[in-house]
C-alpha positions as CSV (number, residue, x, y, z in Angstrom):
1,X,107.9,-79.7,-61.4
2,X,108.5,-78.3,-64.9
3,X,111.6,-79.2,-66.9
4,X,113.0,-78.3,-70.3
5,X,116.0,-80.5,-70.8
6,X,118.1,-82.1,-73.5
7,X,117.9,-85.9,-73.0
8,X,121.3,-87.5,-72.3
9,X,120.0,-90.9,-73.4
10,X,122.1,-91.9,-76.4
11,X,118.9,-93.2,-78.0
12,X,117.0,-90.0,-77.5
13,X,117.8,-87.1,-79.9
14,X,115.1,-84.5,-79.4
15,X,114.4,-82.0,-76.6
16,X,112.2,-83.3,-73.8
17,X,109.6,-81.2,-72.1
18,X,107.8,-83.0,-69.3
19,X,105.4,-82.3,-66.5
20,X,104.7,-85.0,-64.0
21,X,102.2,-83.9,-61.4
22,X,100.3,-85.1,-58.4
23,X,98.0,-82.7,-56.5
24,X,99.2,-84.2,-53.2
25,X,102.9,-83.9,-54.0
26,X,103.1,-80.7,-56.0
27,X,100.2,-78.4,-55.1
28,X,102.0,-75.4,-56.4
29,X,101.2,-76.3,-60.0
30,X,98.0,-78.4,-59.6
31,X,95.9,-75.4,-60.8
32,X,97.6,-75.7,-64.2
33,X,96.1,-79.1,-64.8
34,X,92.5,-80.0,-65.6
35,X,91.3,-81.8,-62.5
36,X,89.1,-84.1,-64.7
37,X,92.1,-85.3,-66.7
38,X,94.3,-88.2,-65.4
39,X,96.8,-88.5,-68.2
40,X,97.8,-86.1,-71.0
41,X,100.3,-86.9,-73.7
42,X,101.3,-84.2,-76.2
43,X,103.2,-85.1,-79.3
44,X,105.1,-88.0,-77.8
45,X,107.7,-89.6,-79.9
46,X,110.3,-92.3,-79.1
47,X,113.3,-92.6,-81.5
48,X,116.0,-95.3,-81.4
49,X,119.3,-95.1,-83.3
50,X,119.9,-98.3,-85.2
51,X,123.5,-99.2,-86.3
52,X,124.4,-101.9,-88.8
53,X,127.7,-102.7,-86.9
54,X,128.7,-102.2,-83.3
55,X,131.7,-100.1,-84.3
56,X,129.5,-97.7,-86.1
57,X,128.4,-96.1,-82.8
58,X,132.0,-95.3,-81.9
59,X,132.8,-94.1,-85.4
60,X,129.9,-91.7,-85.3
61,X,130.9,-90.3,-81.9
62,X,134.5,-89.7,-83.0
63,X,134.0,-88.5,-86.6
64,X,135.3,-84.9,-87.0
65,X,132.5,-84.0,-89.4
66,X,129.8,-85.7,-87.4
67,X,129.1,-88.2,-90.1
68,X,125.9,-90.1,-89.5
69,X,126.3,-93.9,-89.3
70,X,122.8,-94.7,-87.9
71,X,119.2,-94.7,-89.1
72,X,116.3,-93.5,-86.9
73,X,113.6,-95.9,-85.9
74,X,110.4,-94.4,-84.6
75,X,108.9,-96.7,-82.0
76,X,106.3,-94.0,-81.4
77,X,105.6,-91.0,-83.6
78,X,103.7,-87.9,-82.5
79,X,101.2,-89.5,-80.1
80,X,98.7,-87.1,-78.5
81,X,96.2,-88.5,-76.0
82,X,94.0,-87.5,-73.1
83,X,92.6,-89.9,-70.6
84,X,89.9,-88.6,-68.3
85,X,89.6,-89.5,-64.6
86,X,87.5,-92.6,-64.1
87,X,88.0,-93.8,-67.7
88,X,89.1,-97.3,-68.7
89,X,91.2,-96.9,-71.7
90,X,92.3,-99.8,-74.0
91,X,95.3,-99.9,-76.3
92,X,95.3,-102.4,-79.1
93,X,97.6,-103.1,-82.1
94,X,99.9,-105.7,-83.6
95,X,103.1,-106.8,-81.9
96,X,105.7,-104.1,-82.4
97,X,103.2,-101.3,-82.8
98,X,104.5,-99.4,-79.8
99,X,101.9,-100.3,-77.2
100,X,104.2,-101.4,-74.4
101,X,106.6,-98.5,-75.2
102,X,103.8,-96.0,-74.7
103,X,102.9,-97.5,-71.3
104,X,106.5,-97.4,-70.2
105,X,106.7,-93.7,-71.1
106,X,103.6,-93.0,-69.2
107,X,104.9,-94.9,-66.2
108,X,108.3,-93.1,-66.4
109,X,110.3,-96.3,-67.2
110,X,111.3,-94.8,-70.6
111,X,112.1,-91.2,-71.5
112,X,110.3,-89.9,-74.6
113,X,112.5,-88.5,-77.3
114,X,110.0,-85.7,-77.8
115,X,106.8,-84.4,-76.3
116,X,105.2,-83.7,-72.9
117,X,103.7,-86.1,-70.4
118,X,101.3,-85.0,-67.7
119,X,100.2,-87.4,-64.9
120,X,97.6,-86.2,-62.4
121,X,97.4,-88.7,-59.6
122,X,99.4,-91.5,-57.9
123,X,100.1,-94.3,-60.4
124,X,100.7,-98.0,-60.2
125,X,101.8,-100.2,-63.1
126,X,102.0,-103.9,-64.0
127,X,104.2,-104.0,-67.1
128,X,106.0,-106.9,-68.7
129,X,106.7,-110.0,-66.6
130,X,109.2,-109.5,-63.9
131,X,109.5,-105.7,-64.3
132,X,110.3,-104.0,-61.0
133,X,111.5,-107.2,-59.3
134,X,114.9,-108.5,-58.4
135,X,115.0,-112.3,-59.0
136,X,117.7,-112.7,-56.4
137,X,115.5,-111.4,-53.6
138,X,112.6,-113.2,-52.0
139,X,109.0,-112.4,-52.8
140,X,108.6,-110.6,-49.4
141,X,111.8,-108.5,-50.0
142,X,110.5,-107.7,-53.5
143,X,107.2,-106.4,-52.1
144,X,109.1,-103.8,-50.2
145,X,111.6,-103.2,-53.1
146,X,108.8,-102.8,-55.7
147,X,106.7,-100.6,-53.4
148,X,109.7,-98.4,-52.6
149,X,110.5,-97.9,-56.3
150,X,106.9,-96.7,-56.8
151,X,107.5,-94.0,-54.1
152,X,105.8,-95.6,-51.1
153,X,107.2,-95.7,-47.6
154,X,107.9,-98.9,-45.6
155,X,105.1,-98.0,-43.3
156,X,102.5,-97.8,-46.1
157,X,103.7,-101.1,-47.6
158,X,103.5,-102.8,-44.2
159,X,99.9,-101.5,-43.7
160,X,99.0,-103.2,-47.0
161,X,101.1,-106.3,-46.6
162,X,98.3,-108.7,-45.5
163,X,96.1,-107.6,-48.5
164,X,99.0,-108.2,-50.8
165,X,99.9,-111.7,-49.5
166,X,96.2,-112.7,-49.4
167,X,95.6,-111.6,-53.0
168,X,98.8,-113.1,-54.4
169,X,98.1,-116.4,-52.6
170,X,101.5,-118.0,-53.3
171,X,101.9,-119.5,-49.8
172,X,105.4,-120.2,-48.5
173,X,106.9,-119.2,-51.8
174,X,106.7,-115.6,-50.6
175,X,109.9,-116.4,-48.6
176,X,111.8,-117.9,-51.6
177,X,113.9,-116.1,-54.2
178,X,111.8,-115.0,-57.1
179,X,114.1,-116.7,-59.6
180,X,112.4,-119.9,-58.4
181,X,108.9,-118.6,-59.3
182,X,106.8,-119.6,-62.3
183,X,105.5,-117.0,-64.6
184,X,102.1,-117.3,-63.0
185,X,103.5,-116.7,-59.5
186,X,105.4,-113.6,-60.8
187,X,102.1,-112.2,-62.1
188,X,100.2,-113.0,-58.9
189,X,102.7,-111.1,-56.8
190,X,103.1,-108.2,-59.2
191,X,99.4,-107.6,-59.6
192,X,98.8,-107.9,-55.9
193,X,101.4,-105.2,-55.2
194,X,100.1,-103.0,-58.1
195,X,96.4,-103.0,-56.9
196,X,96.9,-103.2,-53.1
197,X,98.4,-99.7,-52.8
198,X,95.1,-98.3,-54.1
199,X,96.4,-96.2,-57.0
200,X,94.3,-93.5,-58.7
201,X,95.7,-94.6,-62.0
202,X,96.3,-98.3,-62.8
203,X,98.4,-99.3,-65.9
204,X,98.3,-102.9,-67.1
205,X,100.3,-104.5,-69.8
206,X,99.6,-108.0,-71.3
207,X,101.1,-109.7,-68.3
208,X,97.7,-110.9,-67.0
209,X,97.5,-113.3,-69.9
210,X,100.1,-115.5,-68.1
211,X,97.9,-116.2,-65.1
212,X,95.6,-119.2,-64.8
213,X,91.8,-118.8,-65.4
214,X,90.9,-118.5,-61.7
215,X,93.4,-115.8,-61.1
216,X,92.4,-113.9,-64.3
217,X,88.8,-114.0,-63.1
218,X,90.0,-112.7,-59.7
219,X,91.9,-109.9,-61.4
220,X,89.0,-108.8,-63.6
221,X,86.7,-108.7,-60.5
222,X,89.3,-106.3,-58.9
223,X,89.4,-104.3,-62.1
224,X,85.6,-104.0,-62.0
225,X,85.9,-102.7,-58.4
226,X,88.4,-100.1,-59.6
227,X,86.0,-99.0,-62.3
228,X,83.1,-98.8,-59.8
229,X,85.4,-96.5,-57.7
230,X,85.9,-94.2,-60.7
231,X,89.6,-94.9,-60.9
232,X,91.5,-94.5,-64.2
233,X,92.7,-97.7,-65.9
234,X,94.9,-97.9,-68.9
235,X,95.7,-101.3,-70.3
236,X,97.2,-103.1,-73.4
237,X,95.5,-106.2,-74.5
238,X,95.4,-108.5,-77.6
239,X,92.1,-109.8,-76.2
240,X,89.5,-107.8,-78.1
241,X,86.7,-109.1,-75.9
242,X,88.3,-107.6,-72.9
243,X,88.7,-104.2,-74.6
244,X,85.1,-104.1,-75.7
245,X,83.8,-105.3,-72.3
246,X,85.9,-103.1,-70.0
247,X,86.9,-100.0,-71.9
248,X,85.2,-96.7,-72.3
249,X,87.5,-95.7,-75.1
250,X,90.1,-97.5,-77.2
251,X,93.1,-96.5,-79.3
252,X,94.6,-98.5,-82.2
253,X,98.3,-98.1,-82.6
254,X,99.8,-99.0,-86.0
255,X,103.5,-98.8,-86.6
256,X,104.0,-96.4,-83.8
257,X,101.2,-94.0,-84.8
258,X,97.6,-93.5,-83.7
259,X,95.6,-95.2,-86.4
260,X,92.2,-94.8,-84.8
261,X,90.8,-93.7,-81.5
262,X,87.1,-93.8,-80.3
263,X,84.5,-96.1,-79.0
264,X,85.8,-99.6,-78.3
265,X,83.2,-101.3,-80.5
266,X,84.1,-99.2,-83.5
267,X,87.8,-99.4,-83.1
268,X,87.8,-103.1,-82.4
269,X,85.5,-103.8,-85.3
270,X,87.9,-102.2,-87.7
271,X,90.9,-103.8,-86.0
272,X,89.4,-107.3,-86.3
273,X,88.6,-106.7,-90.0
274,X,92.2,-105.6,-90.6
275,X,93.8,-108.4,-88.6
276,X,91.5,-111.1,-90.1
277,X,92.2,-110.1,-93.6
278,X,96.0,-110.0,-92.9
279,X,95.8,-113.4,-91.2
280,X,93.6,-115.2,-93.8
281,X,95.6,-113.8,-96.8
282,X,98.9,-115.3,-95.5
283,X,98.3,-118.2,-93.2
284,X,94.7,-119.1,-93.2
285,X,92.9,-120.3,-90.1
286,X,95.3,-122.2,-87.8
287,X,94.2,-125.7,-86.8
288,X,92.9,-126.3,-83.4
289,X,94.0,-129.4,-81.5
290,X,91.1,-131.0,-79.9
291,X,91.7,-132.6,-76.5
292,X,89.6,-134.9,-74.4
293,X,89.6,-135.9,-70.8
294,X,87.9,-139.2,-70.1
295,X,86.9,-140.8,-66.8
296,X,85.3,-144.1,-65.9
297,X,81.7,-144.4,-66.8
298,X,79.7,-143.6,-63.6
299,X,76.4,-145.2,-62.9
300,X,75.7,-143.6,-59.5
301,X,76.4,-140.1,-58.1
302,X,78.9,-141.5,-55.6
303,X,81.0,-142.9,-58.5
304,X,81.4,-139.5,-60.2
305,X,84.8,-138.0,-60.3
306,X,84.5,-134.9,-58.1
307,X,86.5,-131.7,-57.7
308,X,87.1,-130.2,-54.3
309,X,86.3,-126.4,-54.2
310,X,88.1,-125.5,-50.9
311,X,90.9,-123.7,-52.7
312,X,88.4,-121.5,-54.6
313,X,87.5,-117.9,-53.6
314,X,84.2,-117.8,-51.8
315,X,82.0,-115.9,-49.4
316,X,78.7,-116.3,-47.5
317,X,77.0,-116.5,-44.1
318,X,78.1,-120.1,-43.5
319,X,74.8,-121.8,-43.1
320,X,75.8,-124.3,-45.7
321,X,79.1,-125.2,-47.4
322,X,79.6,-126.4,-51.0
323,X,82.2,-129.1,-50.8
324,X,82.7,-130.4,-54.3
325,X,81.4,-130.3,-57.8
326,X,81.5,-132.2,-61.1
327,X,80.3,-131.8,-64.7
328,X,79.4,-134.7,-67.1
329,X,78.1,-135.4,-70.5
330,X,74.9,-137.4,-70.2
331,X,75.2,-139.5,-73.3
332,X,78.8,-140.5,-73.1
333,X,79.0,-140.4,-69.3
334,X,82.3,-138.7,-69.4
335,X,83.6,-135.8,-67.3
336,X,83.8,-132.6,-69.3
337,X,86.7,-130.2,-69.4
338,X,87.4,-129.5,-73.1
339,X,84.5,-130.0,-75.5
340,X,82.5,-128.4,-78.3
341,X,79.2,-127.7,-76.6
342,X,75.7,-128.4,-78.0
343,X,75.2,-131.5,-75.9
344,X,73.1,-132.7,-72.9
345,X,75.0,-132.3,-69.6
346,X,74.8,-132.8,-65.9
347,X,76.3,-130.5,-63.3
348,X,76.4,-131.8,-59.7
349,X,77.1,-130.2,-56.3
350,X,77.7,-131.8,-52.9
351,X,76.6,-129.5,-50.1
352,X,77.1,-129.8,-46.3
353,X,74.1,-128.2,-44.4
354,X,75.1,-126.5,-41.1
355,X,71.7,-125.0,-40.1
356,X,68.1,-125.7,-41.0
357,X,67.3,-124.0,-44.3
358,X,63.6,-123.5,-45.0
359,X,63.6,-122.0,-48.5
360,X,66.8,-123.2,-50.2
361,X,67.9,-121.7,-53.5
362,X,70.7,-123.6,-55.2
363,X,72.2,-122.6,-58.5
364,X,75.1,-122.0,-60.9
365,X,76.2,-119.4,-63.3
366,X,78.6,-119.7,-66.3
367,X,81.0,-116.8,-66.8
368,X,83.5,-116.0,-69.4
369,X,87.1,-115.0,-68.6
370,X,86.1,-111.3,-68.1
371,X,83.4,-112.2,-65.6
372,X,80.4,-111.7,-68.0
373,X,77.5,-114.0,-67.1
374,X,76.6,-116.2,-70.0
375,X,73.7,-118.1,-68.4
376,X,72.5,-119.1,-64.9
377,X,70.3,-121.8,-63.4
378,X,68.7,-122.2,-60.0
379,X,65.7,-124.0,-58.6
380,X,63.7,-120.8,-57.7
381,X,63.7,-119.2,-61.2
382,X,62.8,-122.6,-62.8
383,X,59.9,-123.2,-60.3
384,X,61.4,-126.2,-58.5
385,X,60.8,-126.3,-54.7
386,X,63.1,-128.1,-52.4
387,X,62.0,-129.4,-49.0
388,X,63.6,-128.0,-45.8
389,X,67.3,-128.8,-45.6
390,X,68.2,-130.1,-42.1
391,X,71.2,-129.2,-40.1
392,X,73.9,-131.9,-40.3
393,X,72.8,-133.4,-43.6
394,X,74.8,-133.7,-46.8
395,X,72.9,-133.4,-50.1
396,X,73.7,-133.8,-53.8
397,X,72.0,-131.4,-56.2
398,X,72.0,-132.3,-59.9
399,X,71.3,-129.9,-62.8
400,X,70.6,-131.5,-66.2
401,X,70.4,-129.2,-69.3
402,X,71.4,-128.7,-72.9
403,X,74.7,-126.9,-72.9
404,X,74.7,-124.3,-75.7
405,X,77.2,-123.9,-78.5
406,X,79.4,-121.1,-77.5
407,X,82.4,-119.4,-79.1
408,X,85.8,-120.9,-78.5
409,X,87.3,-119.8,-75.2
410,X,87.7,-120.5,-71.5
411,X,84.7,-120.3,-69.1
412,X,84.0,-121.1,-65.4
413,X,81.0,-122.2,-63.4
414,X,80.4,-120.3,-60.1
415,X,78.0,-122.1,-57.7
416,X,75.9,-120.9,-54.7
417,X,73.4,-121.9,-52.0
418,X,71.1,-119.3,-50.5
419,X,67.9,-119.0,-48.5
420,X,64.8,-117.0,-49.4
421,X,63.7,-115.8,-52.8
422,X,65.4,-114.5,-55.9
423,X,64.7,-110.9,-54.9
424,X,65.4,-111.2,-51.1
425,X,67.7,-113.9,-49.8
426,X,70.6,-114.7,-47.5
427,X,73.7,-116.0,-49.3
428,X,75.0,-119.0,-47.3
429,X,77.9,-119.9,-49.7
430,X,79.0,-118.6,-53.0
431,X,82.0,-120.2,-54.7
432,X,83.8,-118.3,-57.5
433,X,85.1,-120.3,-60.5
434,X,84.3,-123.7,-58.9
435,X,84.7,-125.6,-62.2
436,X,86.7,-124.6,-65.3
437,X,85.9,-125.6,-68.9
438,X,87.2,-124.7,-72.4
439,X,85.1,-124.7,-75.6
440,X,87.2,-125.8,-78.5
441,X,85.8,-126.5,-82.0
442,X,87.0,-126.5,-85.6
443,X,83.7,-125.0,-86.7
444,X,84.4,-121.5,-88.1
445,X,81.3,-120.3,-86.4
446,X,82.9,-120.9,-83.0
447,X,85.7,-118.5,-83.9
448,X,83.6,-115.4,-84.2
449,X,83.2,-112.6,-81.6
450,X,79.6,-113.7,-80.9
451,X,78.9,-115.8,-77.8
452,X,76.2,-118.1,-79.2
453,X,76.3,-120.4,-82.3
454,X,72.9,-120.9,-83.8
455,X,71.8,-124.2,-85.4
456,X,69.0,-124.8,-88.0
457,X,69.7,-121.5,-89.7
458,X,68.4,-121.1,-93.3
459,X,69.9,-118.4,-95.6
460,X,68.4,-118.1,-99.1
461,X,68.8,-115.9,-102.1
462,X,65.3,-115.4,-103.5
463,X,64.2,-113.9,-106.7
464,X,63.0,-110.3,-106.5
C-alpha cells in the first residue's frame, strides 16, 4: 500500500508519504523493498503546534488572514535510519529527546508530520506502561483486545494463550480488571503478549525497567532467544550496559535529531561522557542510601535463614531438586542482600536427592541484570570430589569464597546440580535467579561501567 496524503492531524502540518509493508500481506510491492532490511525511515519529522493560550487555537482557525498564533515544536527532525533484519538496535538519549516518539511512529501509534516509514515484516511492540490495554477489562480480555489491535485473529491468540499466561505468571489476577494491577503486573502481561505472537520485529520501550529483577532476567533471556533466531529488535533504554551488551548498533538522539549513530561501544562512550559532564557540573554525584538486612547470628546450618526457590524458573531431568538457598557474610554472620562486596561469604544450598548420583557436580553462577555471567563456582572445576549421593537423602552444600568488589547494581545467583563432568553431564536441576543481591557503595569506583573494582592499585608520576 502506497499513499501520498495530507495529514488531517491538527498537530501535523506537512505532507505524509508512507509505505507500510509485509511480504505476507502485500506481495504485490514486496519486490520494491530490500529483503535484508526490516525498518527504513526516510526524513521523519514530528511537529507539534504549541499555543500560549487555549483560545489561540480557535483564533488561528477563524482568522480571515490566517494569522499564526502557534509556534512549531519539533519532537523529531529529519530522522533517517535503516535497521537490517536480525539486528538489535538501541536508542539512547536524555528524557525528551524523542526516543519514545520515534518508536510510536515506527509502530504506527503516531503519524509523522513528514517523511516515509517502511516496515518489512510483522511487528510487535511494548511501549509505555499500559499502552494497548483497557484498564476496565480483565487481563484475559485484554490479551484478546491487545492481540486484535495488532492484527491477529482470535484463533491465533487462542493458540498462543497458554504461552502468554505461563510467561506472564500473574495467577488468578488474569481474571481481574487491569485497573487493579500493579505496574509490574502490567509489564508482565504486556511483554508476554508482545513476545508470544513470535513477531519478526520486536520493539521495546523503557517499560521493562518497571519489572522485578527475576522478571527482567526472564525477559532478557527471551530477548537473547530472539537474537539467536535472527529477529529484529529495536529498543529504547537509559541502561547503557544493556545497549552495549545486546545491541549491534546504537543511535543517540539529542533534541529530536540524530546526534550519533554507530557501534554501541563508541556511541555509549560519548553519551556517558556527555551525560557525566552535564550531571557533575550541575548536581554532582547523588548520595546513595545504604541499606542493611540483618538476621540472627547463626551457629549451625539448620539455624540459617533460608529462601525457598520453588517459585523460581528452573529445568532439569529431576534426579535431584534444589529446595532452598541462603547467602551469608562469614565474619558478621549476617544474611546478605544489599552490601558493598569485598568480603568473605558463604553460599549454601539444600538439595533433595531423588536417584543415586555417582559423579555429582554442584555449583552456582552470579549474573548481572542482562544475564551476563560474572563468575561461577562448582566442585568439579575446583577439584573437589563428592561421594555418591544416595536416593532419598537431603544434603547441604556450602561454598565459601571472597566476594569481589563489583560495580553498583543488581545481581542474581543461579544454582545447579548435575551428574558427570564439566564437558559431558546430565543437568538434574538448574534454578534461575535463586537468590537476588544488590551491590551498593559510596565509593566512586563502584559507579563506573567496569564490573570489577581493584584494590592495592599504585599510580605514580615519575620523573622522565
